[in-house]
C-alpha positions in Angstrom: -23.8 -5.5 -24.9 -21.4 -6.4 -22.0 -22.6 -9.1 -19.4 -19.4 -8.7 -17.1 -20.0 -5.2 -15.4 -19.1 -5.0 -12.0 -19.0 -1.3 -11.9 -21.3 1.7 -11.9 -20.9 2.3 -15.8 -22.7 5.7 -15.4 -20.2 7.2 -12.6 -17.3 6.2 -14.8 -19.1 7.8 -18.4 -19.5 10.9 -16.0 -16.2 11.2 -15.7 -15.2 10.8 -19.2 -17.3 13.3 -19.7 -15.9 15.7 -17.4 -12.3 14.5 -18.6 -13.3 15.3 -22.4 -15.2 18.4 -21.0 -18.4 17.4 -22.9 -21.5 19.0 -22.1 -23.6 16.4 -20.8 -24.8 12.8 -21.2 -26.7 14.2 -24.5 -23.5 15.2 -25.9 -21.8 11.9 -24.8 -24.8 10.0 -26.5 -24.2 11.9 -29.4 -20.5 11.2 -30.0 -21.3 7.7 -29.4 -23.9 8.0 -31.9 -27.0 6.6 -29.8 -30.1 8.5 -28.8 -30.5 10.0 -25.3 -33.5 7.8 -24.7 -31.6 4.9 -25.2 -28.6 5.8 -23.2 -31.0 6.6 -20.5 -32.1 3.0 -20.9 -28.6 1.7 -20.7 -28.1 3.8 -17.7 -31.1 2.7 -15.8 -30.2 -1.3 -16.6 -26.5 -0.5 -16.3 -26.0 -2.6 -19.5 -24.0 -0.6 -22.1 -22.5 -1.6 -25.9 -19.0 -1.1 -24.1 -17.4 -1.6 -27.7 -19.0 1.4 -29.0 -18.1 3.8 -26.1 -14.2 2.4 -26.7 -14.6 2.9 -30.5 -15.0 6.5 -30.3 -12.9 6.8 -27.0 -10.1 4.5 -27.9 -8.2 6.1 -25.1 -10.1 4.7 -22.1 -9.1 1.7 -20.6 -11.8 -1.3 -21.1 -11.2 -2.7 -18.0 -11.9 0.8 -16.3 -14.9 1.5 -18.0 -16.3 -2.3 -17.2 -15.0 -2.5 -13.6 -13.7 0.7 -11.7 -10.5 -0.5 -11.3 -7.3 0.7 -12.6 -6.2 3.9 -14.5 -8.9 5.4 -16.6 -6.1 6.2 -19.6 -4.6 3.2 -21.6 -1.0 3.9 -21.0 -0.1 5.2 -24.4 -2.4 8.0 -23.3 -1.2 8.3 -20.0 2.2 8.9 -21.8 0.8 12.0 -23.7 -0.9 13.6 -21.3 1.6 15.7 -19.4 0.8 19.2 -18.0 2.2 21.7 -20.9 3.9 19.1 -23.0 4.9 20.0 -26.9 4.1 16.9 -29.0 6.9 15.3 -30.9 5.4 13.9 -34.6 4.8 10.6 -33.1 3.3 11.8 -29.9 1.0 14.2 -32.6 -0.3 11.4 -34.1 -1.1 9.1 -31.0 -3.0 12.4 -29.7 -5.2 12.7 -32.8 -5.9 9.1 -33.0 -6.9 9.0 -29.1 -9.0 12.1 -29.6 -7.2 14.5 -27.6 -8.0 18.2 -27.9 -4.4 19.6 -29.1 -3.6 23.9 -28.5 -1.7 24.9 -31.9 1.7 27.1 -31.4 1.8 29.8 -33.9 4.6 31.8 -35.4 3.0 35.1 -34.5 4.7 37.0 -31.3 3.2 39.4 -29.0 5.5 42.2 -27.3 5.9 42.4 -23.8 6.4 46.4 -24.5 4.1 49.0 -25.3 4.1 48.4 -29.2 4.7 45.3 -31.5 3.7 43.5 -34.6 1.3 40.6 -34.7 0.2 38.3 -37.3 -2.8 36.1 -36.2 -3.4 33.9 -39.2 0.8 33.0 -39.1 1.7 29.7 -39.8 1.3 26.9 -37.1 4.6 25.4 -35.8 3.6 22.8 -33.3 0.8 21.6 -31.0 0.6 21.1 -27.2 -1.6 19.2 -24.8 -2.5 21.1 -22.1 -5.4 20.5 -20.0 -7.9 22.3 -18.2 -7.8 25.4 -20.6 -10.4 26.1 -23.3 -10.1 24.4 -26.8 -10.1 27.5 -28.9 -6.9 28.5 -27.2 -3.4 29.2 -29.2 -0.3 29.6 -28.2 2.3 32.3 -28.8 5.4 33.5 -27.6 6.1 36.9 -25.7 9.2 39.2 -26.2 10.4 42.0 -24.4 10.8 42.5 -20.8 7.8 44.4 -19.2 6.1 41.6 -18.1 9.1 40.1 -16.0 9.3 38.5 -13.8 5.6 37.4 -14.3 6.1 36.4 -18.1 10.0 36.8 -19.0 11.1 37.3 -22.5 11.0 34.4 -24.6 8.2 33.0 -22.6 4.9 30.9 -24.2 1.3 31.9 -23.3 -1.7 30.3 -23.5 -4.3 33.1 -24.7 -7.8 32.2 -25.3 -10.2 34.7 -27.4 -12.2 37.6 -24.7 -15.7 38.5 -26.0 -16.6 41.9 -24.8 -19.3 44.6 -25.6 -17.9 48.2 -26.7 -20.9 49.5 -25.1 -20.0 47.8 -22.0 -16.2 48.1 -21.7 -16.1 48.2 -17.7 -17.4 45.0 -17.8 -14.3 43.0 -18.7 -12.3 41.3 -15.5 -10.2 44.0 -14.7 -6.7 42.6 -13.4 -6.2 39.8 -15.5 -3.5 39.4 -18.1 -4.6 40.1 -21.8 -3.2 40.0 -25.2 -4.4 43.1 -26.8 -4.5 44.1 -30.6 -4.9 47.7 -31.4 -5.5 49.3 -35.3 -3.3 52.3 -35.2 -5.6 55.4 -36.3 -3.3 57.2 -38.3 -1.5 54.1 -40.1 -4.1 51.4 -40.1 -1.2 49.1 -38.8 -1.6 46.7 -36.0 0.2 46.3 -32.8 -0.1 44.5 -29.9 0.8 43.9 -26.5 0.6 41.9 -23.4 -0.3 43.7 -19.9 -2.6 43.6 -17.0 -5.7 45.5 -18.3 -7.3 48.0 -15.2 -10.2 50.3 -14.8 -9.4 54.0 -15.7 -9.5 56.1 -12.8 -11.0 58.6 -14.3 -15.0 58.0 -14.3 -15.5 60.4 -17.2 -13.1 58.1 -19.3 -13.2 54.6 -18.2 -15.8 54.1 -21.4 -13.4 55.1 -23.3 -9.8 54.1 -22.3 -8.6 51.0 -20.3 -5.4 51.4 -18.9 -2.2 49.0 -19.2 0.1 48.1 -16.8 3.2 46.0 -16.9 4.5 43.7 -14.3 7.9 45.6 -14.4 6.6 49.3 -13.2 10.2 50.3 -12.6 10.9 50.7 -16.4 7.6 50.7 -17.6 4.9 53.2 -16.9 1.0 52.6 -17.4 -0.5 53.9 -21.0 -4.5 54.4 -22.1 -5.6 52.3 -24.4 -8.5 53.5 -27.0 -11.3 50.7 -26.6 -12.8 51.9 -29.6 -9.3 50.6 -31.5 -9.3 47.1 -30.3 -9.5 44.5 -33.1 -8.7 41.7 -30.6 -8.6 41.1 -26.9 -7.5 37.7 -25.4 -7.2 36.2 -22.2 -3.9 34.8 -20.6 -4.8 31.3 -19.6 -1.5 30.0 -18.9 2.1 30.8 -18.7 3.5 27.4 -20.7 6.9 28.0 -20.6 9.3 30.9 -18.7 12.4 31.5 -20.3 15.2 32.7 -18.6 
């Protein structure tokens, strides 16, 4: 046990929990390999096995953990943590060693227009570190000018799977930008698009169709999305890069 603790380590651990988006102290205890009861005793005494903690969180500064002084992250991690940063091979190895959550970028591309191709099992081409988005997000590229100027053609976006109930289709967050995958009723082929989704104005149709709306409304009209044919729904969490 460390005997040179001058900070309230529980507060620092809470910052670690928030930073790594852990659920609670119980999940933290599980990660460092101790019981909830033991961690509770450490917190009451403000006496911790610091070596065990930094072994599981090597990106955390020991000095900061003990004293609360300086930066929480060691310099190597600080160099990696830049918003929306695509990682080169060296940074990727560092991020893996540190335990940072990485977001894969796939070769798949969504069209900004109303028809496009998609392959959600396409190869991963790179990894990104992007703070404050869900860990199960992925990055894809959008082509077409229908979402311009909000999402110019060639922009990367971070998307996250979005659950909805087919019997309650009006419960989605209308007004947000979604990536949608549809199965063509005639050919069985998939088509995809990135659009705002809005509630149908006809109450008799609102549970059968959503309305897809472009940012570029001068060139693109709204169109109906048959909800029963939706095979994938993803909410756009972030626009990573904006091509011009």
